[in-house]
C-alpha positions as CSV (number, residue, x, y, z in Angstrom):
1,X,121.5,69.4,115.0
2,X,121.2,66.7,112.3
3,X,117.6,66.0,113.4
4,X,116.8,69.7,113.3
5,X,118.2,70.0,109.8
6,X,116.2,67.0,108.5
7,X,112.9,68.9,107.7
8,X,114.9,71.7,106.1
9,X,117.0,69.3,104.0
10,X,113.8,67.6,102.9
11,X,112.2,70.9,102.0
12,X,115.2,72.0,99.9
13,X,115.2,68.6,98.1
14,X,111.5,68.8,97.4
15,X,111.6,72.4,96.2
16,X,114.5,71.6,93.9
17,X,112.6,68.7,92.5
18,X,109.5,70.8,92.0
19,X,111.4,73.4,90.0
20,X,113.1,70.6,87.9
21,X,109.7,69.0,87.1
22,X,107.4,71.9,86.8
23,X,109.7,74.9,86.0
24,X,108.0,78.3,86.4
25,X,104.7,76.6,87.4
26,X,106.2,75.2,90.6
27,X,104.5,78.0,92.6
28,X,101.1,76.9,91.4
29,X,100.9,73.8,93.6
30,X,104.1,71.8,93.6
31,X,105.9,74.1,96.1
32,X,102.8,74.0,98.4
33,X,103.0,70.2,98.4
34,X,106.7,70.4,99.3
35,X,106.0,72.7,102.2
36,X,103.2,70.5,103.6
37,X,105.4,67.4,103.4
38,X,108.2,69.2,105.1
39,X,105.8,70.5,107.8
40,X,104.8,66.9,108.5
41,X,108.4,65.9,108.8
42,X,109.1,68.8,111.3
43,X,106.0,67.7,113.2
44,X,107.5,64.2,113.5
45,X,110.7,65.7,114.8
46,X,108.7,67.6,117.5
47,X,106.8,64.4,118.5
48,X,110.2,62.5,118.7
49,X,111.3,65.3,121.1
50,X,108.2,64.8,123.3
51,X,105.6,67.0,121.8
52,X,102.0,65.7,121.5
53,X,100.2,65.8,118.2
54,X,97.9,68.4,119.7
55,X,101.0,70.6,120.4
56,X,102.2,70.1,116.8
57,X,98.8,71.0,115.4
58,X,98.6,74.1,117.7
59,X,102.0,75.2,116.4
60,X,100.8,75.0,112.8
61,X,97.7,77.0,113.7
62,X,99.7,79.6,115.6
63,X,102.1,80.0,112.6
64,X,99.2,80.5,110.2
65,X,97.6,83.1,112.6
66,X,100.6,85.3,112.0
67,X,99.7,85.5,108.3
68,X,95.9,86.0,108.6
69,X,96.1,89.8,108.4
70,X,98.4,89.7,105.3
71,X,96.1,87.1,103.7
72,X,93.0,89.4,104.2
73,X,94.9,92.3,102.7
74,X,96.0,90.1,99.8
75,X,92.4,89.0,99.1
76,X,91.2,92.7,99.4
77,X,93.9,93.8,96.9
78,X,92.5,91.3,94.4
79,X,89.1,93.0,94.6
80,X,90.8,96.4,94.5
81,X,92.6,95.6,91.3
82,X,89.4,94.4,89.7
83,X,87.4,97.5,90.7
84,X,90.2,99.8,89.5
85,X,90.3,98.1,86.2
86,X,86.6,98.4,85.5
87,X,86.6,102.0,86.9
88,X,89.2,103.0,84.3
89,X,91.7,104.0,87.1
90,X,94.5,101.7,86.0
91,X,93.9,102.2,82.3
92,X,94.0,106.0,82.9
93,X,97.3,105.6,84.9
94,X,98.7,103.8,81.9
95,X,97.3,106.4,79.4
96,X,98.8,109.3,81.3
97,X,101.9,107.4,82.3
98,X,103.1,106.6,78.8
99,X,102.7,110.3,78.0
100,X,104.9,111.4,80.8
101,X,107.5,108.7,81.5
102,X,110.3,108.4,79.0
103,X,111.2,104.7,78.5
104,X,114.9,105.6,78.6
105,X,114.6,106.5,82.3
106,X,111.6,104.4,83.1
107,X,113.2,102.0,85.6
108,X,115.0,104.7,87.6
109,X,111.9,106.9,87.6
110,X,109.7,104.0,88.7
111,X,112.0,103.4,91.7
112,X,112.0,107.1,92.7
113,X,108.2,107.4,92.4
114,X,107.7,104.4,94.5
115,X,110.3,105.5,97.1
116,X,108.6,108.9,97.6
117,X,105.2,107.4,97.9
118,X,106.4,104.7,100.3
119,X,108.1,107.2,102.6
120,X,104.9,109.2,102.7
121,X,102.6,106.3,103.6
122,X,105.0,103.8,105.2
123,X,103.8,100.7,103.2
124,X,105.6,98.9,100.4
125,X,102.5,96.7,100.0
126,X,100.2,99.6,99.4
127,X,102.6,101.2,96.9
128,X,103.0,97.9,95.0
129,X,99.2,97.4,95.0
130,X,98.4,100.9,93.7
131,X,101.2,102.7,91.9
132,X,103.0,99.5,91.2
133,X,100.1,98.1,89.2
134,X,100.0,101.2,87.0
135,X,103.8,101.2,86.5
136,X,103.8,97.6,85.5
137,X,101.1,98.4,83.0
138,X,103.1,101.3,81.6
139,X,106.2,99.0,81.3
140,X,104.1,96.5,79.4
141,X,102.8,99.2,77.2
142,X,106.3,100.2,76.3
143,X,107.3,96.6,75.7
144,X,109.8,96.8,78.6
145,X,110.6,93.6,80.6
146,X,108.0,93.3,83.4
147,X,110.6,91.5,85.7
148,X,112.9,94.6,85.5
149,X,110.0,96.9,86.1
150,X,108.9,94.9,89.1
151,X,112.4,94.9,90.5
152,X,112.6,98.7,90.2
153,X,109.1,99.1,91.8
154,X,110.0,96.8,94.7
155,X,113.4,98.5,95.3
156,X,111.7,101.9,95.5
157,X,108.8,100.7,97.7
158,X,111.2,99.0,100.2
159,X,113.5,102.0,100.3
160,X,110.6,104.2,101.4
161,X,109.1,101.6,103.7
162,X,112.4,101.1,105.5
163,X,112.9,104.8,106.2
164,X,109.3,105.8,107.0
165,X,108.3,106.3,110.7
166,X,104.9,105.0,109.6
167,X,106.2,101.6,108.6
168,X,105.3,98.5,110.7
169,X,108.7,96.9,110.2
170,X,110.6,100.0,111.0
171,X,108.7,100.4,114.3
172,X,109.0,96.7,115.1
173,X,112.8,96.7,114.6
174,X,113.2,99.7,116.9
175,X,110.8,98.2,119.5
176,X,112.2,94.7,119.7
177,X,115.7,96.1,120.2
178,X,114.7,98.9,122.6
179,X,116.0,101.6,120.3
180,X,114.5,105.1,119.8
181,X,112.5,105.1,116.5
182,X,114.2,108.2,115.0
183,X,117.6,107.1,116.1
184,X,117.0,103.8,114.4
185,X,116.0,105.6,111.1
186,X,119.0,108.0,111.2
187,X,121.4,105.0,111.7
188,X,119.8,103.2,108.8
189,X,120.7,106.0,106.4
190,X,124.4,104.9,106.4
191,X,123.5,101.6,104.6
192,X,120.2,102.4,103.0
193,X,121.1,105.5,101.0
194,X,124.3,104.0,99.4
195,X,122.3,100.9,98.5
196,X,119.6,102.9,96.8
197,X,122.1,105.0,94.9
198,X,123.7,101.8,93.5
199,X,120.2,100.6,92.5
200,X,119.4,103.9,90.7
201,X,122.8,103.8,88.9
202,X,122.0,100.2,87.8
203,X,118.5,101.2,86.6
204,X,119.9,104.2,84.8
205,X,122.0,102.0,82.6
206,X,119.3,99.3,82.0
207,X,118.7,98.7,78.3
208,X,115.4,100.1,77.1
209,X,116.1,99.5,73.5
210,X,113.1,97.1,73.2
211,X,110.7,99.9,74.0
212,X,107.7,100.2,71.8
213,X,107.8,102.7,68.9
214,X,105.9,106.0,69.3
215,X,103.2,104.9,66.8
216,X,102.5,101.7,68.9
217,X,102.1,103.9,72.0
218,X,99.7,106.2,70.1
219,X,97.7,103.2,69.0
220,X,97.5,101.9,72.6
221,X,96.4,105.3,73.9
222,X,93.8,105.5,71.2
223,X,92.5,102.0,72.2
224,X,92.3,103.0,75.9
225,X,90.4,106.2,75.1
226,X,88.1,104.2,72.7
227,X,87.2,101.8,75.5
228,X,87.2,103.9,78.6
229,X,86.1,107.3,79.7
230,X,89.6,108.7,80.4
231,X,89.7,111.7,82.6
232,X,91.3,112.8,85.9
233,X,88.0,111.9,87.6
234,X,88.7,108.2,87.2
235,X,91.9,108.6,89.3
236,X,89.7,109.4,92.3
237,X,90.1,105.8,93.8
238,X,93.9,106.3,93.8
239,X,93.7,109.7,95.5
240,X,91.3,108.2,98.1
241,X,93.7,105.3,98.8
242,X,96.7,107.5,99.3
243,X,94.7,109.9,101.5
244,X,93.5,107.1,103.7
245,X,96.9,105.6,104.2
246,X,98.4,109.1,104.8
247,X,95.7,109.6,107.5
248,X,97.0,106.3,109.0
249,X,93.9,104.3,108.3
250,X,94.8,100.6,108.6
251,X,95.6,98.8,105.4
252,X,92.6,96.5,105.2
253,X,89.8,99.1,105.7
254,X,91.7,101.5,103.5
255,X,91.8,99.0,100.7
256,X,88.2,98.2,101.1
257,X,87.2,101.9,101.0
258,X,89.4,102.4,97.9
259,X,87.6,99.5,96.3
260,X,84.2,101.1,97.1
261,X,85.6,104.3,95.5
262,X,86.4,102.2,92.4
263,X,82.9,100.8,92.3
264,X,81.3,104.2,92.6
265,X,83.6,105.5,89.8
266,X,82.7,102.6,87.6
267,X,79.0,103.2,88.2
268,X,79.3,106.9,87.4
269,X,81.9,107.1,84.7
270,X,82.2,103.7,83.1
271,X,78.6,102.3,82.6
272,X,79.2,101.2,79.0
273,X,82.3,99.3,80.0
274,X,80.4,97.6,82.9
275,X,77.6,96.5,80.6
276,X,79.9,95.3,77.9
277,X,81.9,93.2,80.4
278,X,78.8,91.7,82.0
279,X,77.2,90.8,78.7
280,X,80.4,89.2,77.4
281,X,80.5,87.0,80.5
282,X,76.8,86.2,80.5
283,X,74.7,87.3,77.5
284,X,71.5,86.4,79.4
285,X,72.0,88.7,82.3
286,X,69.2,91.0,83.2
287,X,71.2,93.1,85.7
288,X,74.4,93.8,83.8
289,X,75.7,96.6,86.2
290,X,75.3,94.5,89.3
291,X,76.6,91.3,87.8
292,X,79.5,93.2,86.1
293,X,80.7,94.7,89.4
294,X,80.3,91.5,91.3
295,X,82.1,89.5,88.7
296,X,85.0,91.8,88.5
297,X,85.5,91.7,92.3
298,X,85.7,87.9,92.6
299,X,86.8,86.9,89.1
300,X,88.7,89.9,87.8
301,X,88.3,92.1,84.8
302,X,88.6,90.7,81.3
303,X,89.3,93.1,78.4
304,X,87.0,92.7,75.4
305,X,88.5,95.3,73.1
306,X,89.8,94.7,69.5
307,X,93.3,95.5,70.7
308,X,94.9,92.4,72.1
309,X,97.8,94.3,73.7
310,X,95.3,96.4,75.7
311,X,93.3,93.3,76.7
312,X,96.4,91.6,78.1
313,X,97.2,94.8,80.1
314,X,93.7,95.2,81.7
315,X,92.7,91.6,82.2
316,X,93.7,91.4,85.8
317,X,92.5,91.3,89.4
318,X,89.8,89.5,91.3
319,X,89.8,87.8,94.7
320,X,90.1,84.4,92.9
321,X,93.4,85.4,91.4
322,X,94.9,85.5,94.9
323,X,93.8,82.1,96.1
324,X,96.9,80.2,94.9
325,X,99.1,82.7,96.7
326,X,97.0,82.3,99.9
327,X,97.6,78.5,99.7
328,X,101.3,79.1,99.4
329,X,101.4,81.5,102.4
330,X,99.3,79.1,104.6
331,X,101.6,76.2,103.8
332,X,104.8,78.1,104.5
333,X,103.5,79.6,107.7
334,X,102.4,76.2,109.0
335,X,106.0,75.0,108.4
336,X,107.5,78.0,110.1
337,X,105.1,77.6,113.1
338,X,106.3,74.0,113.7
339,X,110.0,75.0,113.3
340,X,109.6,77.8,116.0
341,X,107.6,75.7,118.5
342,X,109.9,72.7,118.3
343,X,112.9,74.9,118.9
344,X,114.5,73.9,115.5
345,X,114.7,77.6,114.4
346,X,116.2,78.7,117.7
347,X,118.8,75.9,117.6
348,X,119.9,76.9,114.1
349,X,120.2,80.6,115.0
350,X,122.1,79.7,118.2
351,X,124.5,77.6,116.0
352,X,125.0,80.7,113.8
353,X,125.9,82.8,116.8
354,X,128.5,80.3,118.0
355,X,130.7,81.2,115.0
356,X,130.8,84.9,116.0
357,X,134.4,86.1,116.8
358,X,134.3,89.7,115.6
359,X,132.0,92.6,114.8
360,X,132.0,91.6,111.2
361,X,131.0,88.0,112.2
362,X,128.2,89.4,114.3
363,X,126.8,91.5,111.5
364,X,127.1,88.6,109.1
365,X,125.3,86.3,111.7
366,X,122.5,88.9,112.0
367,X,122.1,89.2,108.3
368,X,122.1,85.4,108.0
369,X,119.7,85.0,110.8
370,X,117.2,87.4,109.3
371,X,117.5,85.7,105.9
372,X,117.2,82.2,107.2
373,X,114.2,83.1,109.3
374,X,112.6,84.7,106.3
375,X,113.1,81.4,104.4
376,X,112.0,79.1,107.2
377,X,109.3,81.1,109.0
378,X,108.0,82.8,105.8
379,X,107.2,86.0,107.7
380,X,109.3,89.2,107.9
381,X,107.9,90.2,111.3
382,X,109.1,87.0,112.8
383,X,112.4,87.4,110.9
384,X,112.9,90.7,112.7
385,X,111.6,89.8,116.2
386,X,113.2,86.4,116.7
387,X,116.9,87.3,115.8
388,X,116.3,90.6,117.5
389,X,115.6,88.8,120.8
390,X,118.3,86.2,120.4
391,X,121.2,88.5,119.3
392,X,120.6,91.5,121.6
393,X,122.8,90.3,124.4
394,X,125.6,89.5,122.0
395,X,125.7,93.1,120.8
396,X,125.8,94.2,124.4
397,X,128.8,91.8,125.0
398,X,130.6,93.3,122.0
399,X,130.0,96.8,123.5
400,X,128.0,97.8,120.4
401,X,124.9,100.0,120.4
402,X,121.7,98.2,119.7
403,X,121.1,100.7,116.9
404,X,123.5,98.5,115.0
405,X,121.3,95.5,115.6
406,X,118.1,97.3,114.7
407,X,119.6,98.6,111.5
408,X,121.0,95.2,110.5
409,X,117.7,93.5,111.2
410,X,116.1,95.8,108.6
411,X,119.0,95.4,106.2
412,X,118.5,91.6,106.3
413,X,114.9,90.6,107.4
414,X,113.0,93.5,105.8
415,X,115.1,93.6,102.6
416,X,115.2,89.9,101.8
417,X,111.5,89.1,102.6
418,X,110.4,90.1,99.0
419,X,113.0,87.8,97.4
420,X,111.5,84.5,98.8
421,X,108.5,83.1,96.8
422,X,106.8,81.5,99.8
423,X,107.4,84.4,102.2
424,X,104.3,86.5,102.7
425,X,106.1,89.5,101.1
426,X,107.5,87.6,98.1
427,X,104.1,85.9,97.5
428,X,102.3,89.2,97.8
429,X,104.6,91.1,95.4
430,X,104.4,88.2,92.8
431,X,100.6,88.0,93.0
432,X,100.0,91.8,92.9
433,X,102.5,92.7,90.2
434,X,102.0,89.5,88.2
435,X,105.7,88.7,88.0
436,X,107.2,85.5,89.6
437,X,109.4,86.2,92.6
438,X,112.5,84.5,91.1
439,X,112.0,86.5,87.9
440,X,112.0,89.9,89.5
441,X,114.5,89.1,92.3
442,X,117.7,89.6,90.3
443,X,116.4,93.2,89.5
444,X,115.4,94.1,93.0
445,X,118.9,95.7,93.3
446,X,118.3,97.7,96.4
447,X,117.0,94.6,98.3
448,X,120.1,92.6,97.3
449,X,122.8,95.3,97.8
450,X,121.6,96.6,101.2
451,X,122.5,93.4,103.1
452,X,125.8,93.2,101.3
453,X,126.7,96.8,102.3
454,X,125.7,95.9,105.9
455,X,128.1,93.0,106.0
456,X,130.9,95.0,104.4
457,X,130.5,97.8,106.9
458,X,130.6,95.2,109.7
459,X,134.0,93.8,108.6
460,X,135.4,97.3,107.8
461,X,134.1,98.6,111.1
462,X,132.3,101.5,109.3
463,X,129.6,103.2,111.3
464,X,129.4,100.5,114.0
465,X,128.2,102.7,116.8
466,X,129.7,101.8,120.2
467,X,127.4,101.4,123.2
468,X,126.8,104.5,125.3
469,X,129.1,104.8,128.3
470,X,127.1,105.0,131.5
471,X,128.1,108.0,133.6
472,X,130.2,107.2,136.7
């Protein structure tokens, strides 16, 4: 056990040192170095236990393979954001949003809007990458703290994702525990709804006293209209994206098609913006429309207006903006792959199970197992599947329905994934919303409260469904 903990202890020490030395910049390189060194240490533990270097290397590659689909989605979202900026889609969302959303109820409204969208399409990532970007822009326009706004967006997005039958994680939790999907969703309501109510109550009392004055909002709206062609037509890419996801088109092609919709919108409704952007980047260009589009996809859009507040709002996107996050994800998944193949992760989870003496202990062990796997393996799907396999028989031994297990896996693994900077979910949310994970994490109230309610219900024996009695 001491040998198994060596790579983890080293990682904790290195991550702590990185934060002390580099502060908020630790995610831009220092954390990746820490993860790669810890991966090498875990590989040495594996070789000491009899693995060959080829086996260690294969475990790293297998771990990274788990994250290739999320990485492709992340890169595609970078291009999507750039195209939606130059198409005027996000600026229009900000323009209309500051007209409709009252800053006094902004945080609660943002959570509800994201929850409804996420239930409909079953994807927290898609909601964050579409509505979330616009809502962050609206929060910035009001002068509201972006960390609070990101926390509210993520809370709403994960509430909907958790309860949607279209969600990957919801289907995985039901499948790996052999539970009916809709029985799983119904059983989750007991912990999910109270947690979201707590979050909404918190957001309702959040201080919005720093909100911008009406004259500042009017000035911003005037600047947006002066730079972009603002009309409902420029919201077409957002409508296309939501329709594609509602029609169950997979995330990557849906994002690419929505990016194409952004390009077409820019070419038809925002030609002056395109030309101005291209000429500002390269005054000698002879093909400003083509170069402007190409540049915004890989480099991101840069505002060139006289309003600095607007420039900071719209200067976002580009595939290149996601590359640091990709580096972080690859490093973390390589570490998780070695931990799984060497048996270190299983050994730690088995040790957690040995302390189980009651139903409350079992729920606590499940929550801990999901959280620990999220930290070490950096992937929420593995954090659902691995504890799901290891803990299933223990729930049977305690005469508890596996619906309790499937619910608790979501209460822990799904909820905490967005709170860890190097987890695929935490890295994605930080990169997409432009807010560091540790900054928004204290305000992702739903994601924090849900595991705590699950643990409390376990010890209080609230809604711990017994296993079905077989007929004689």
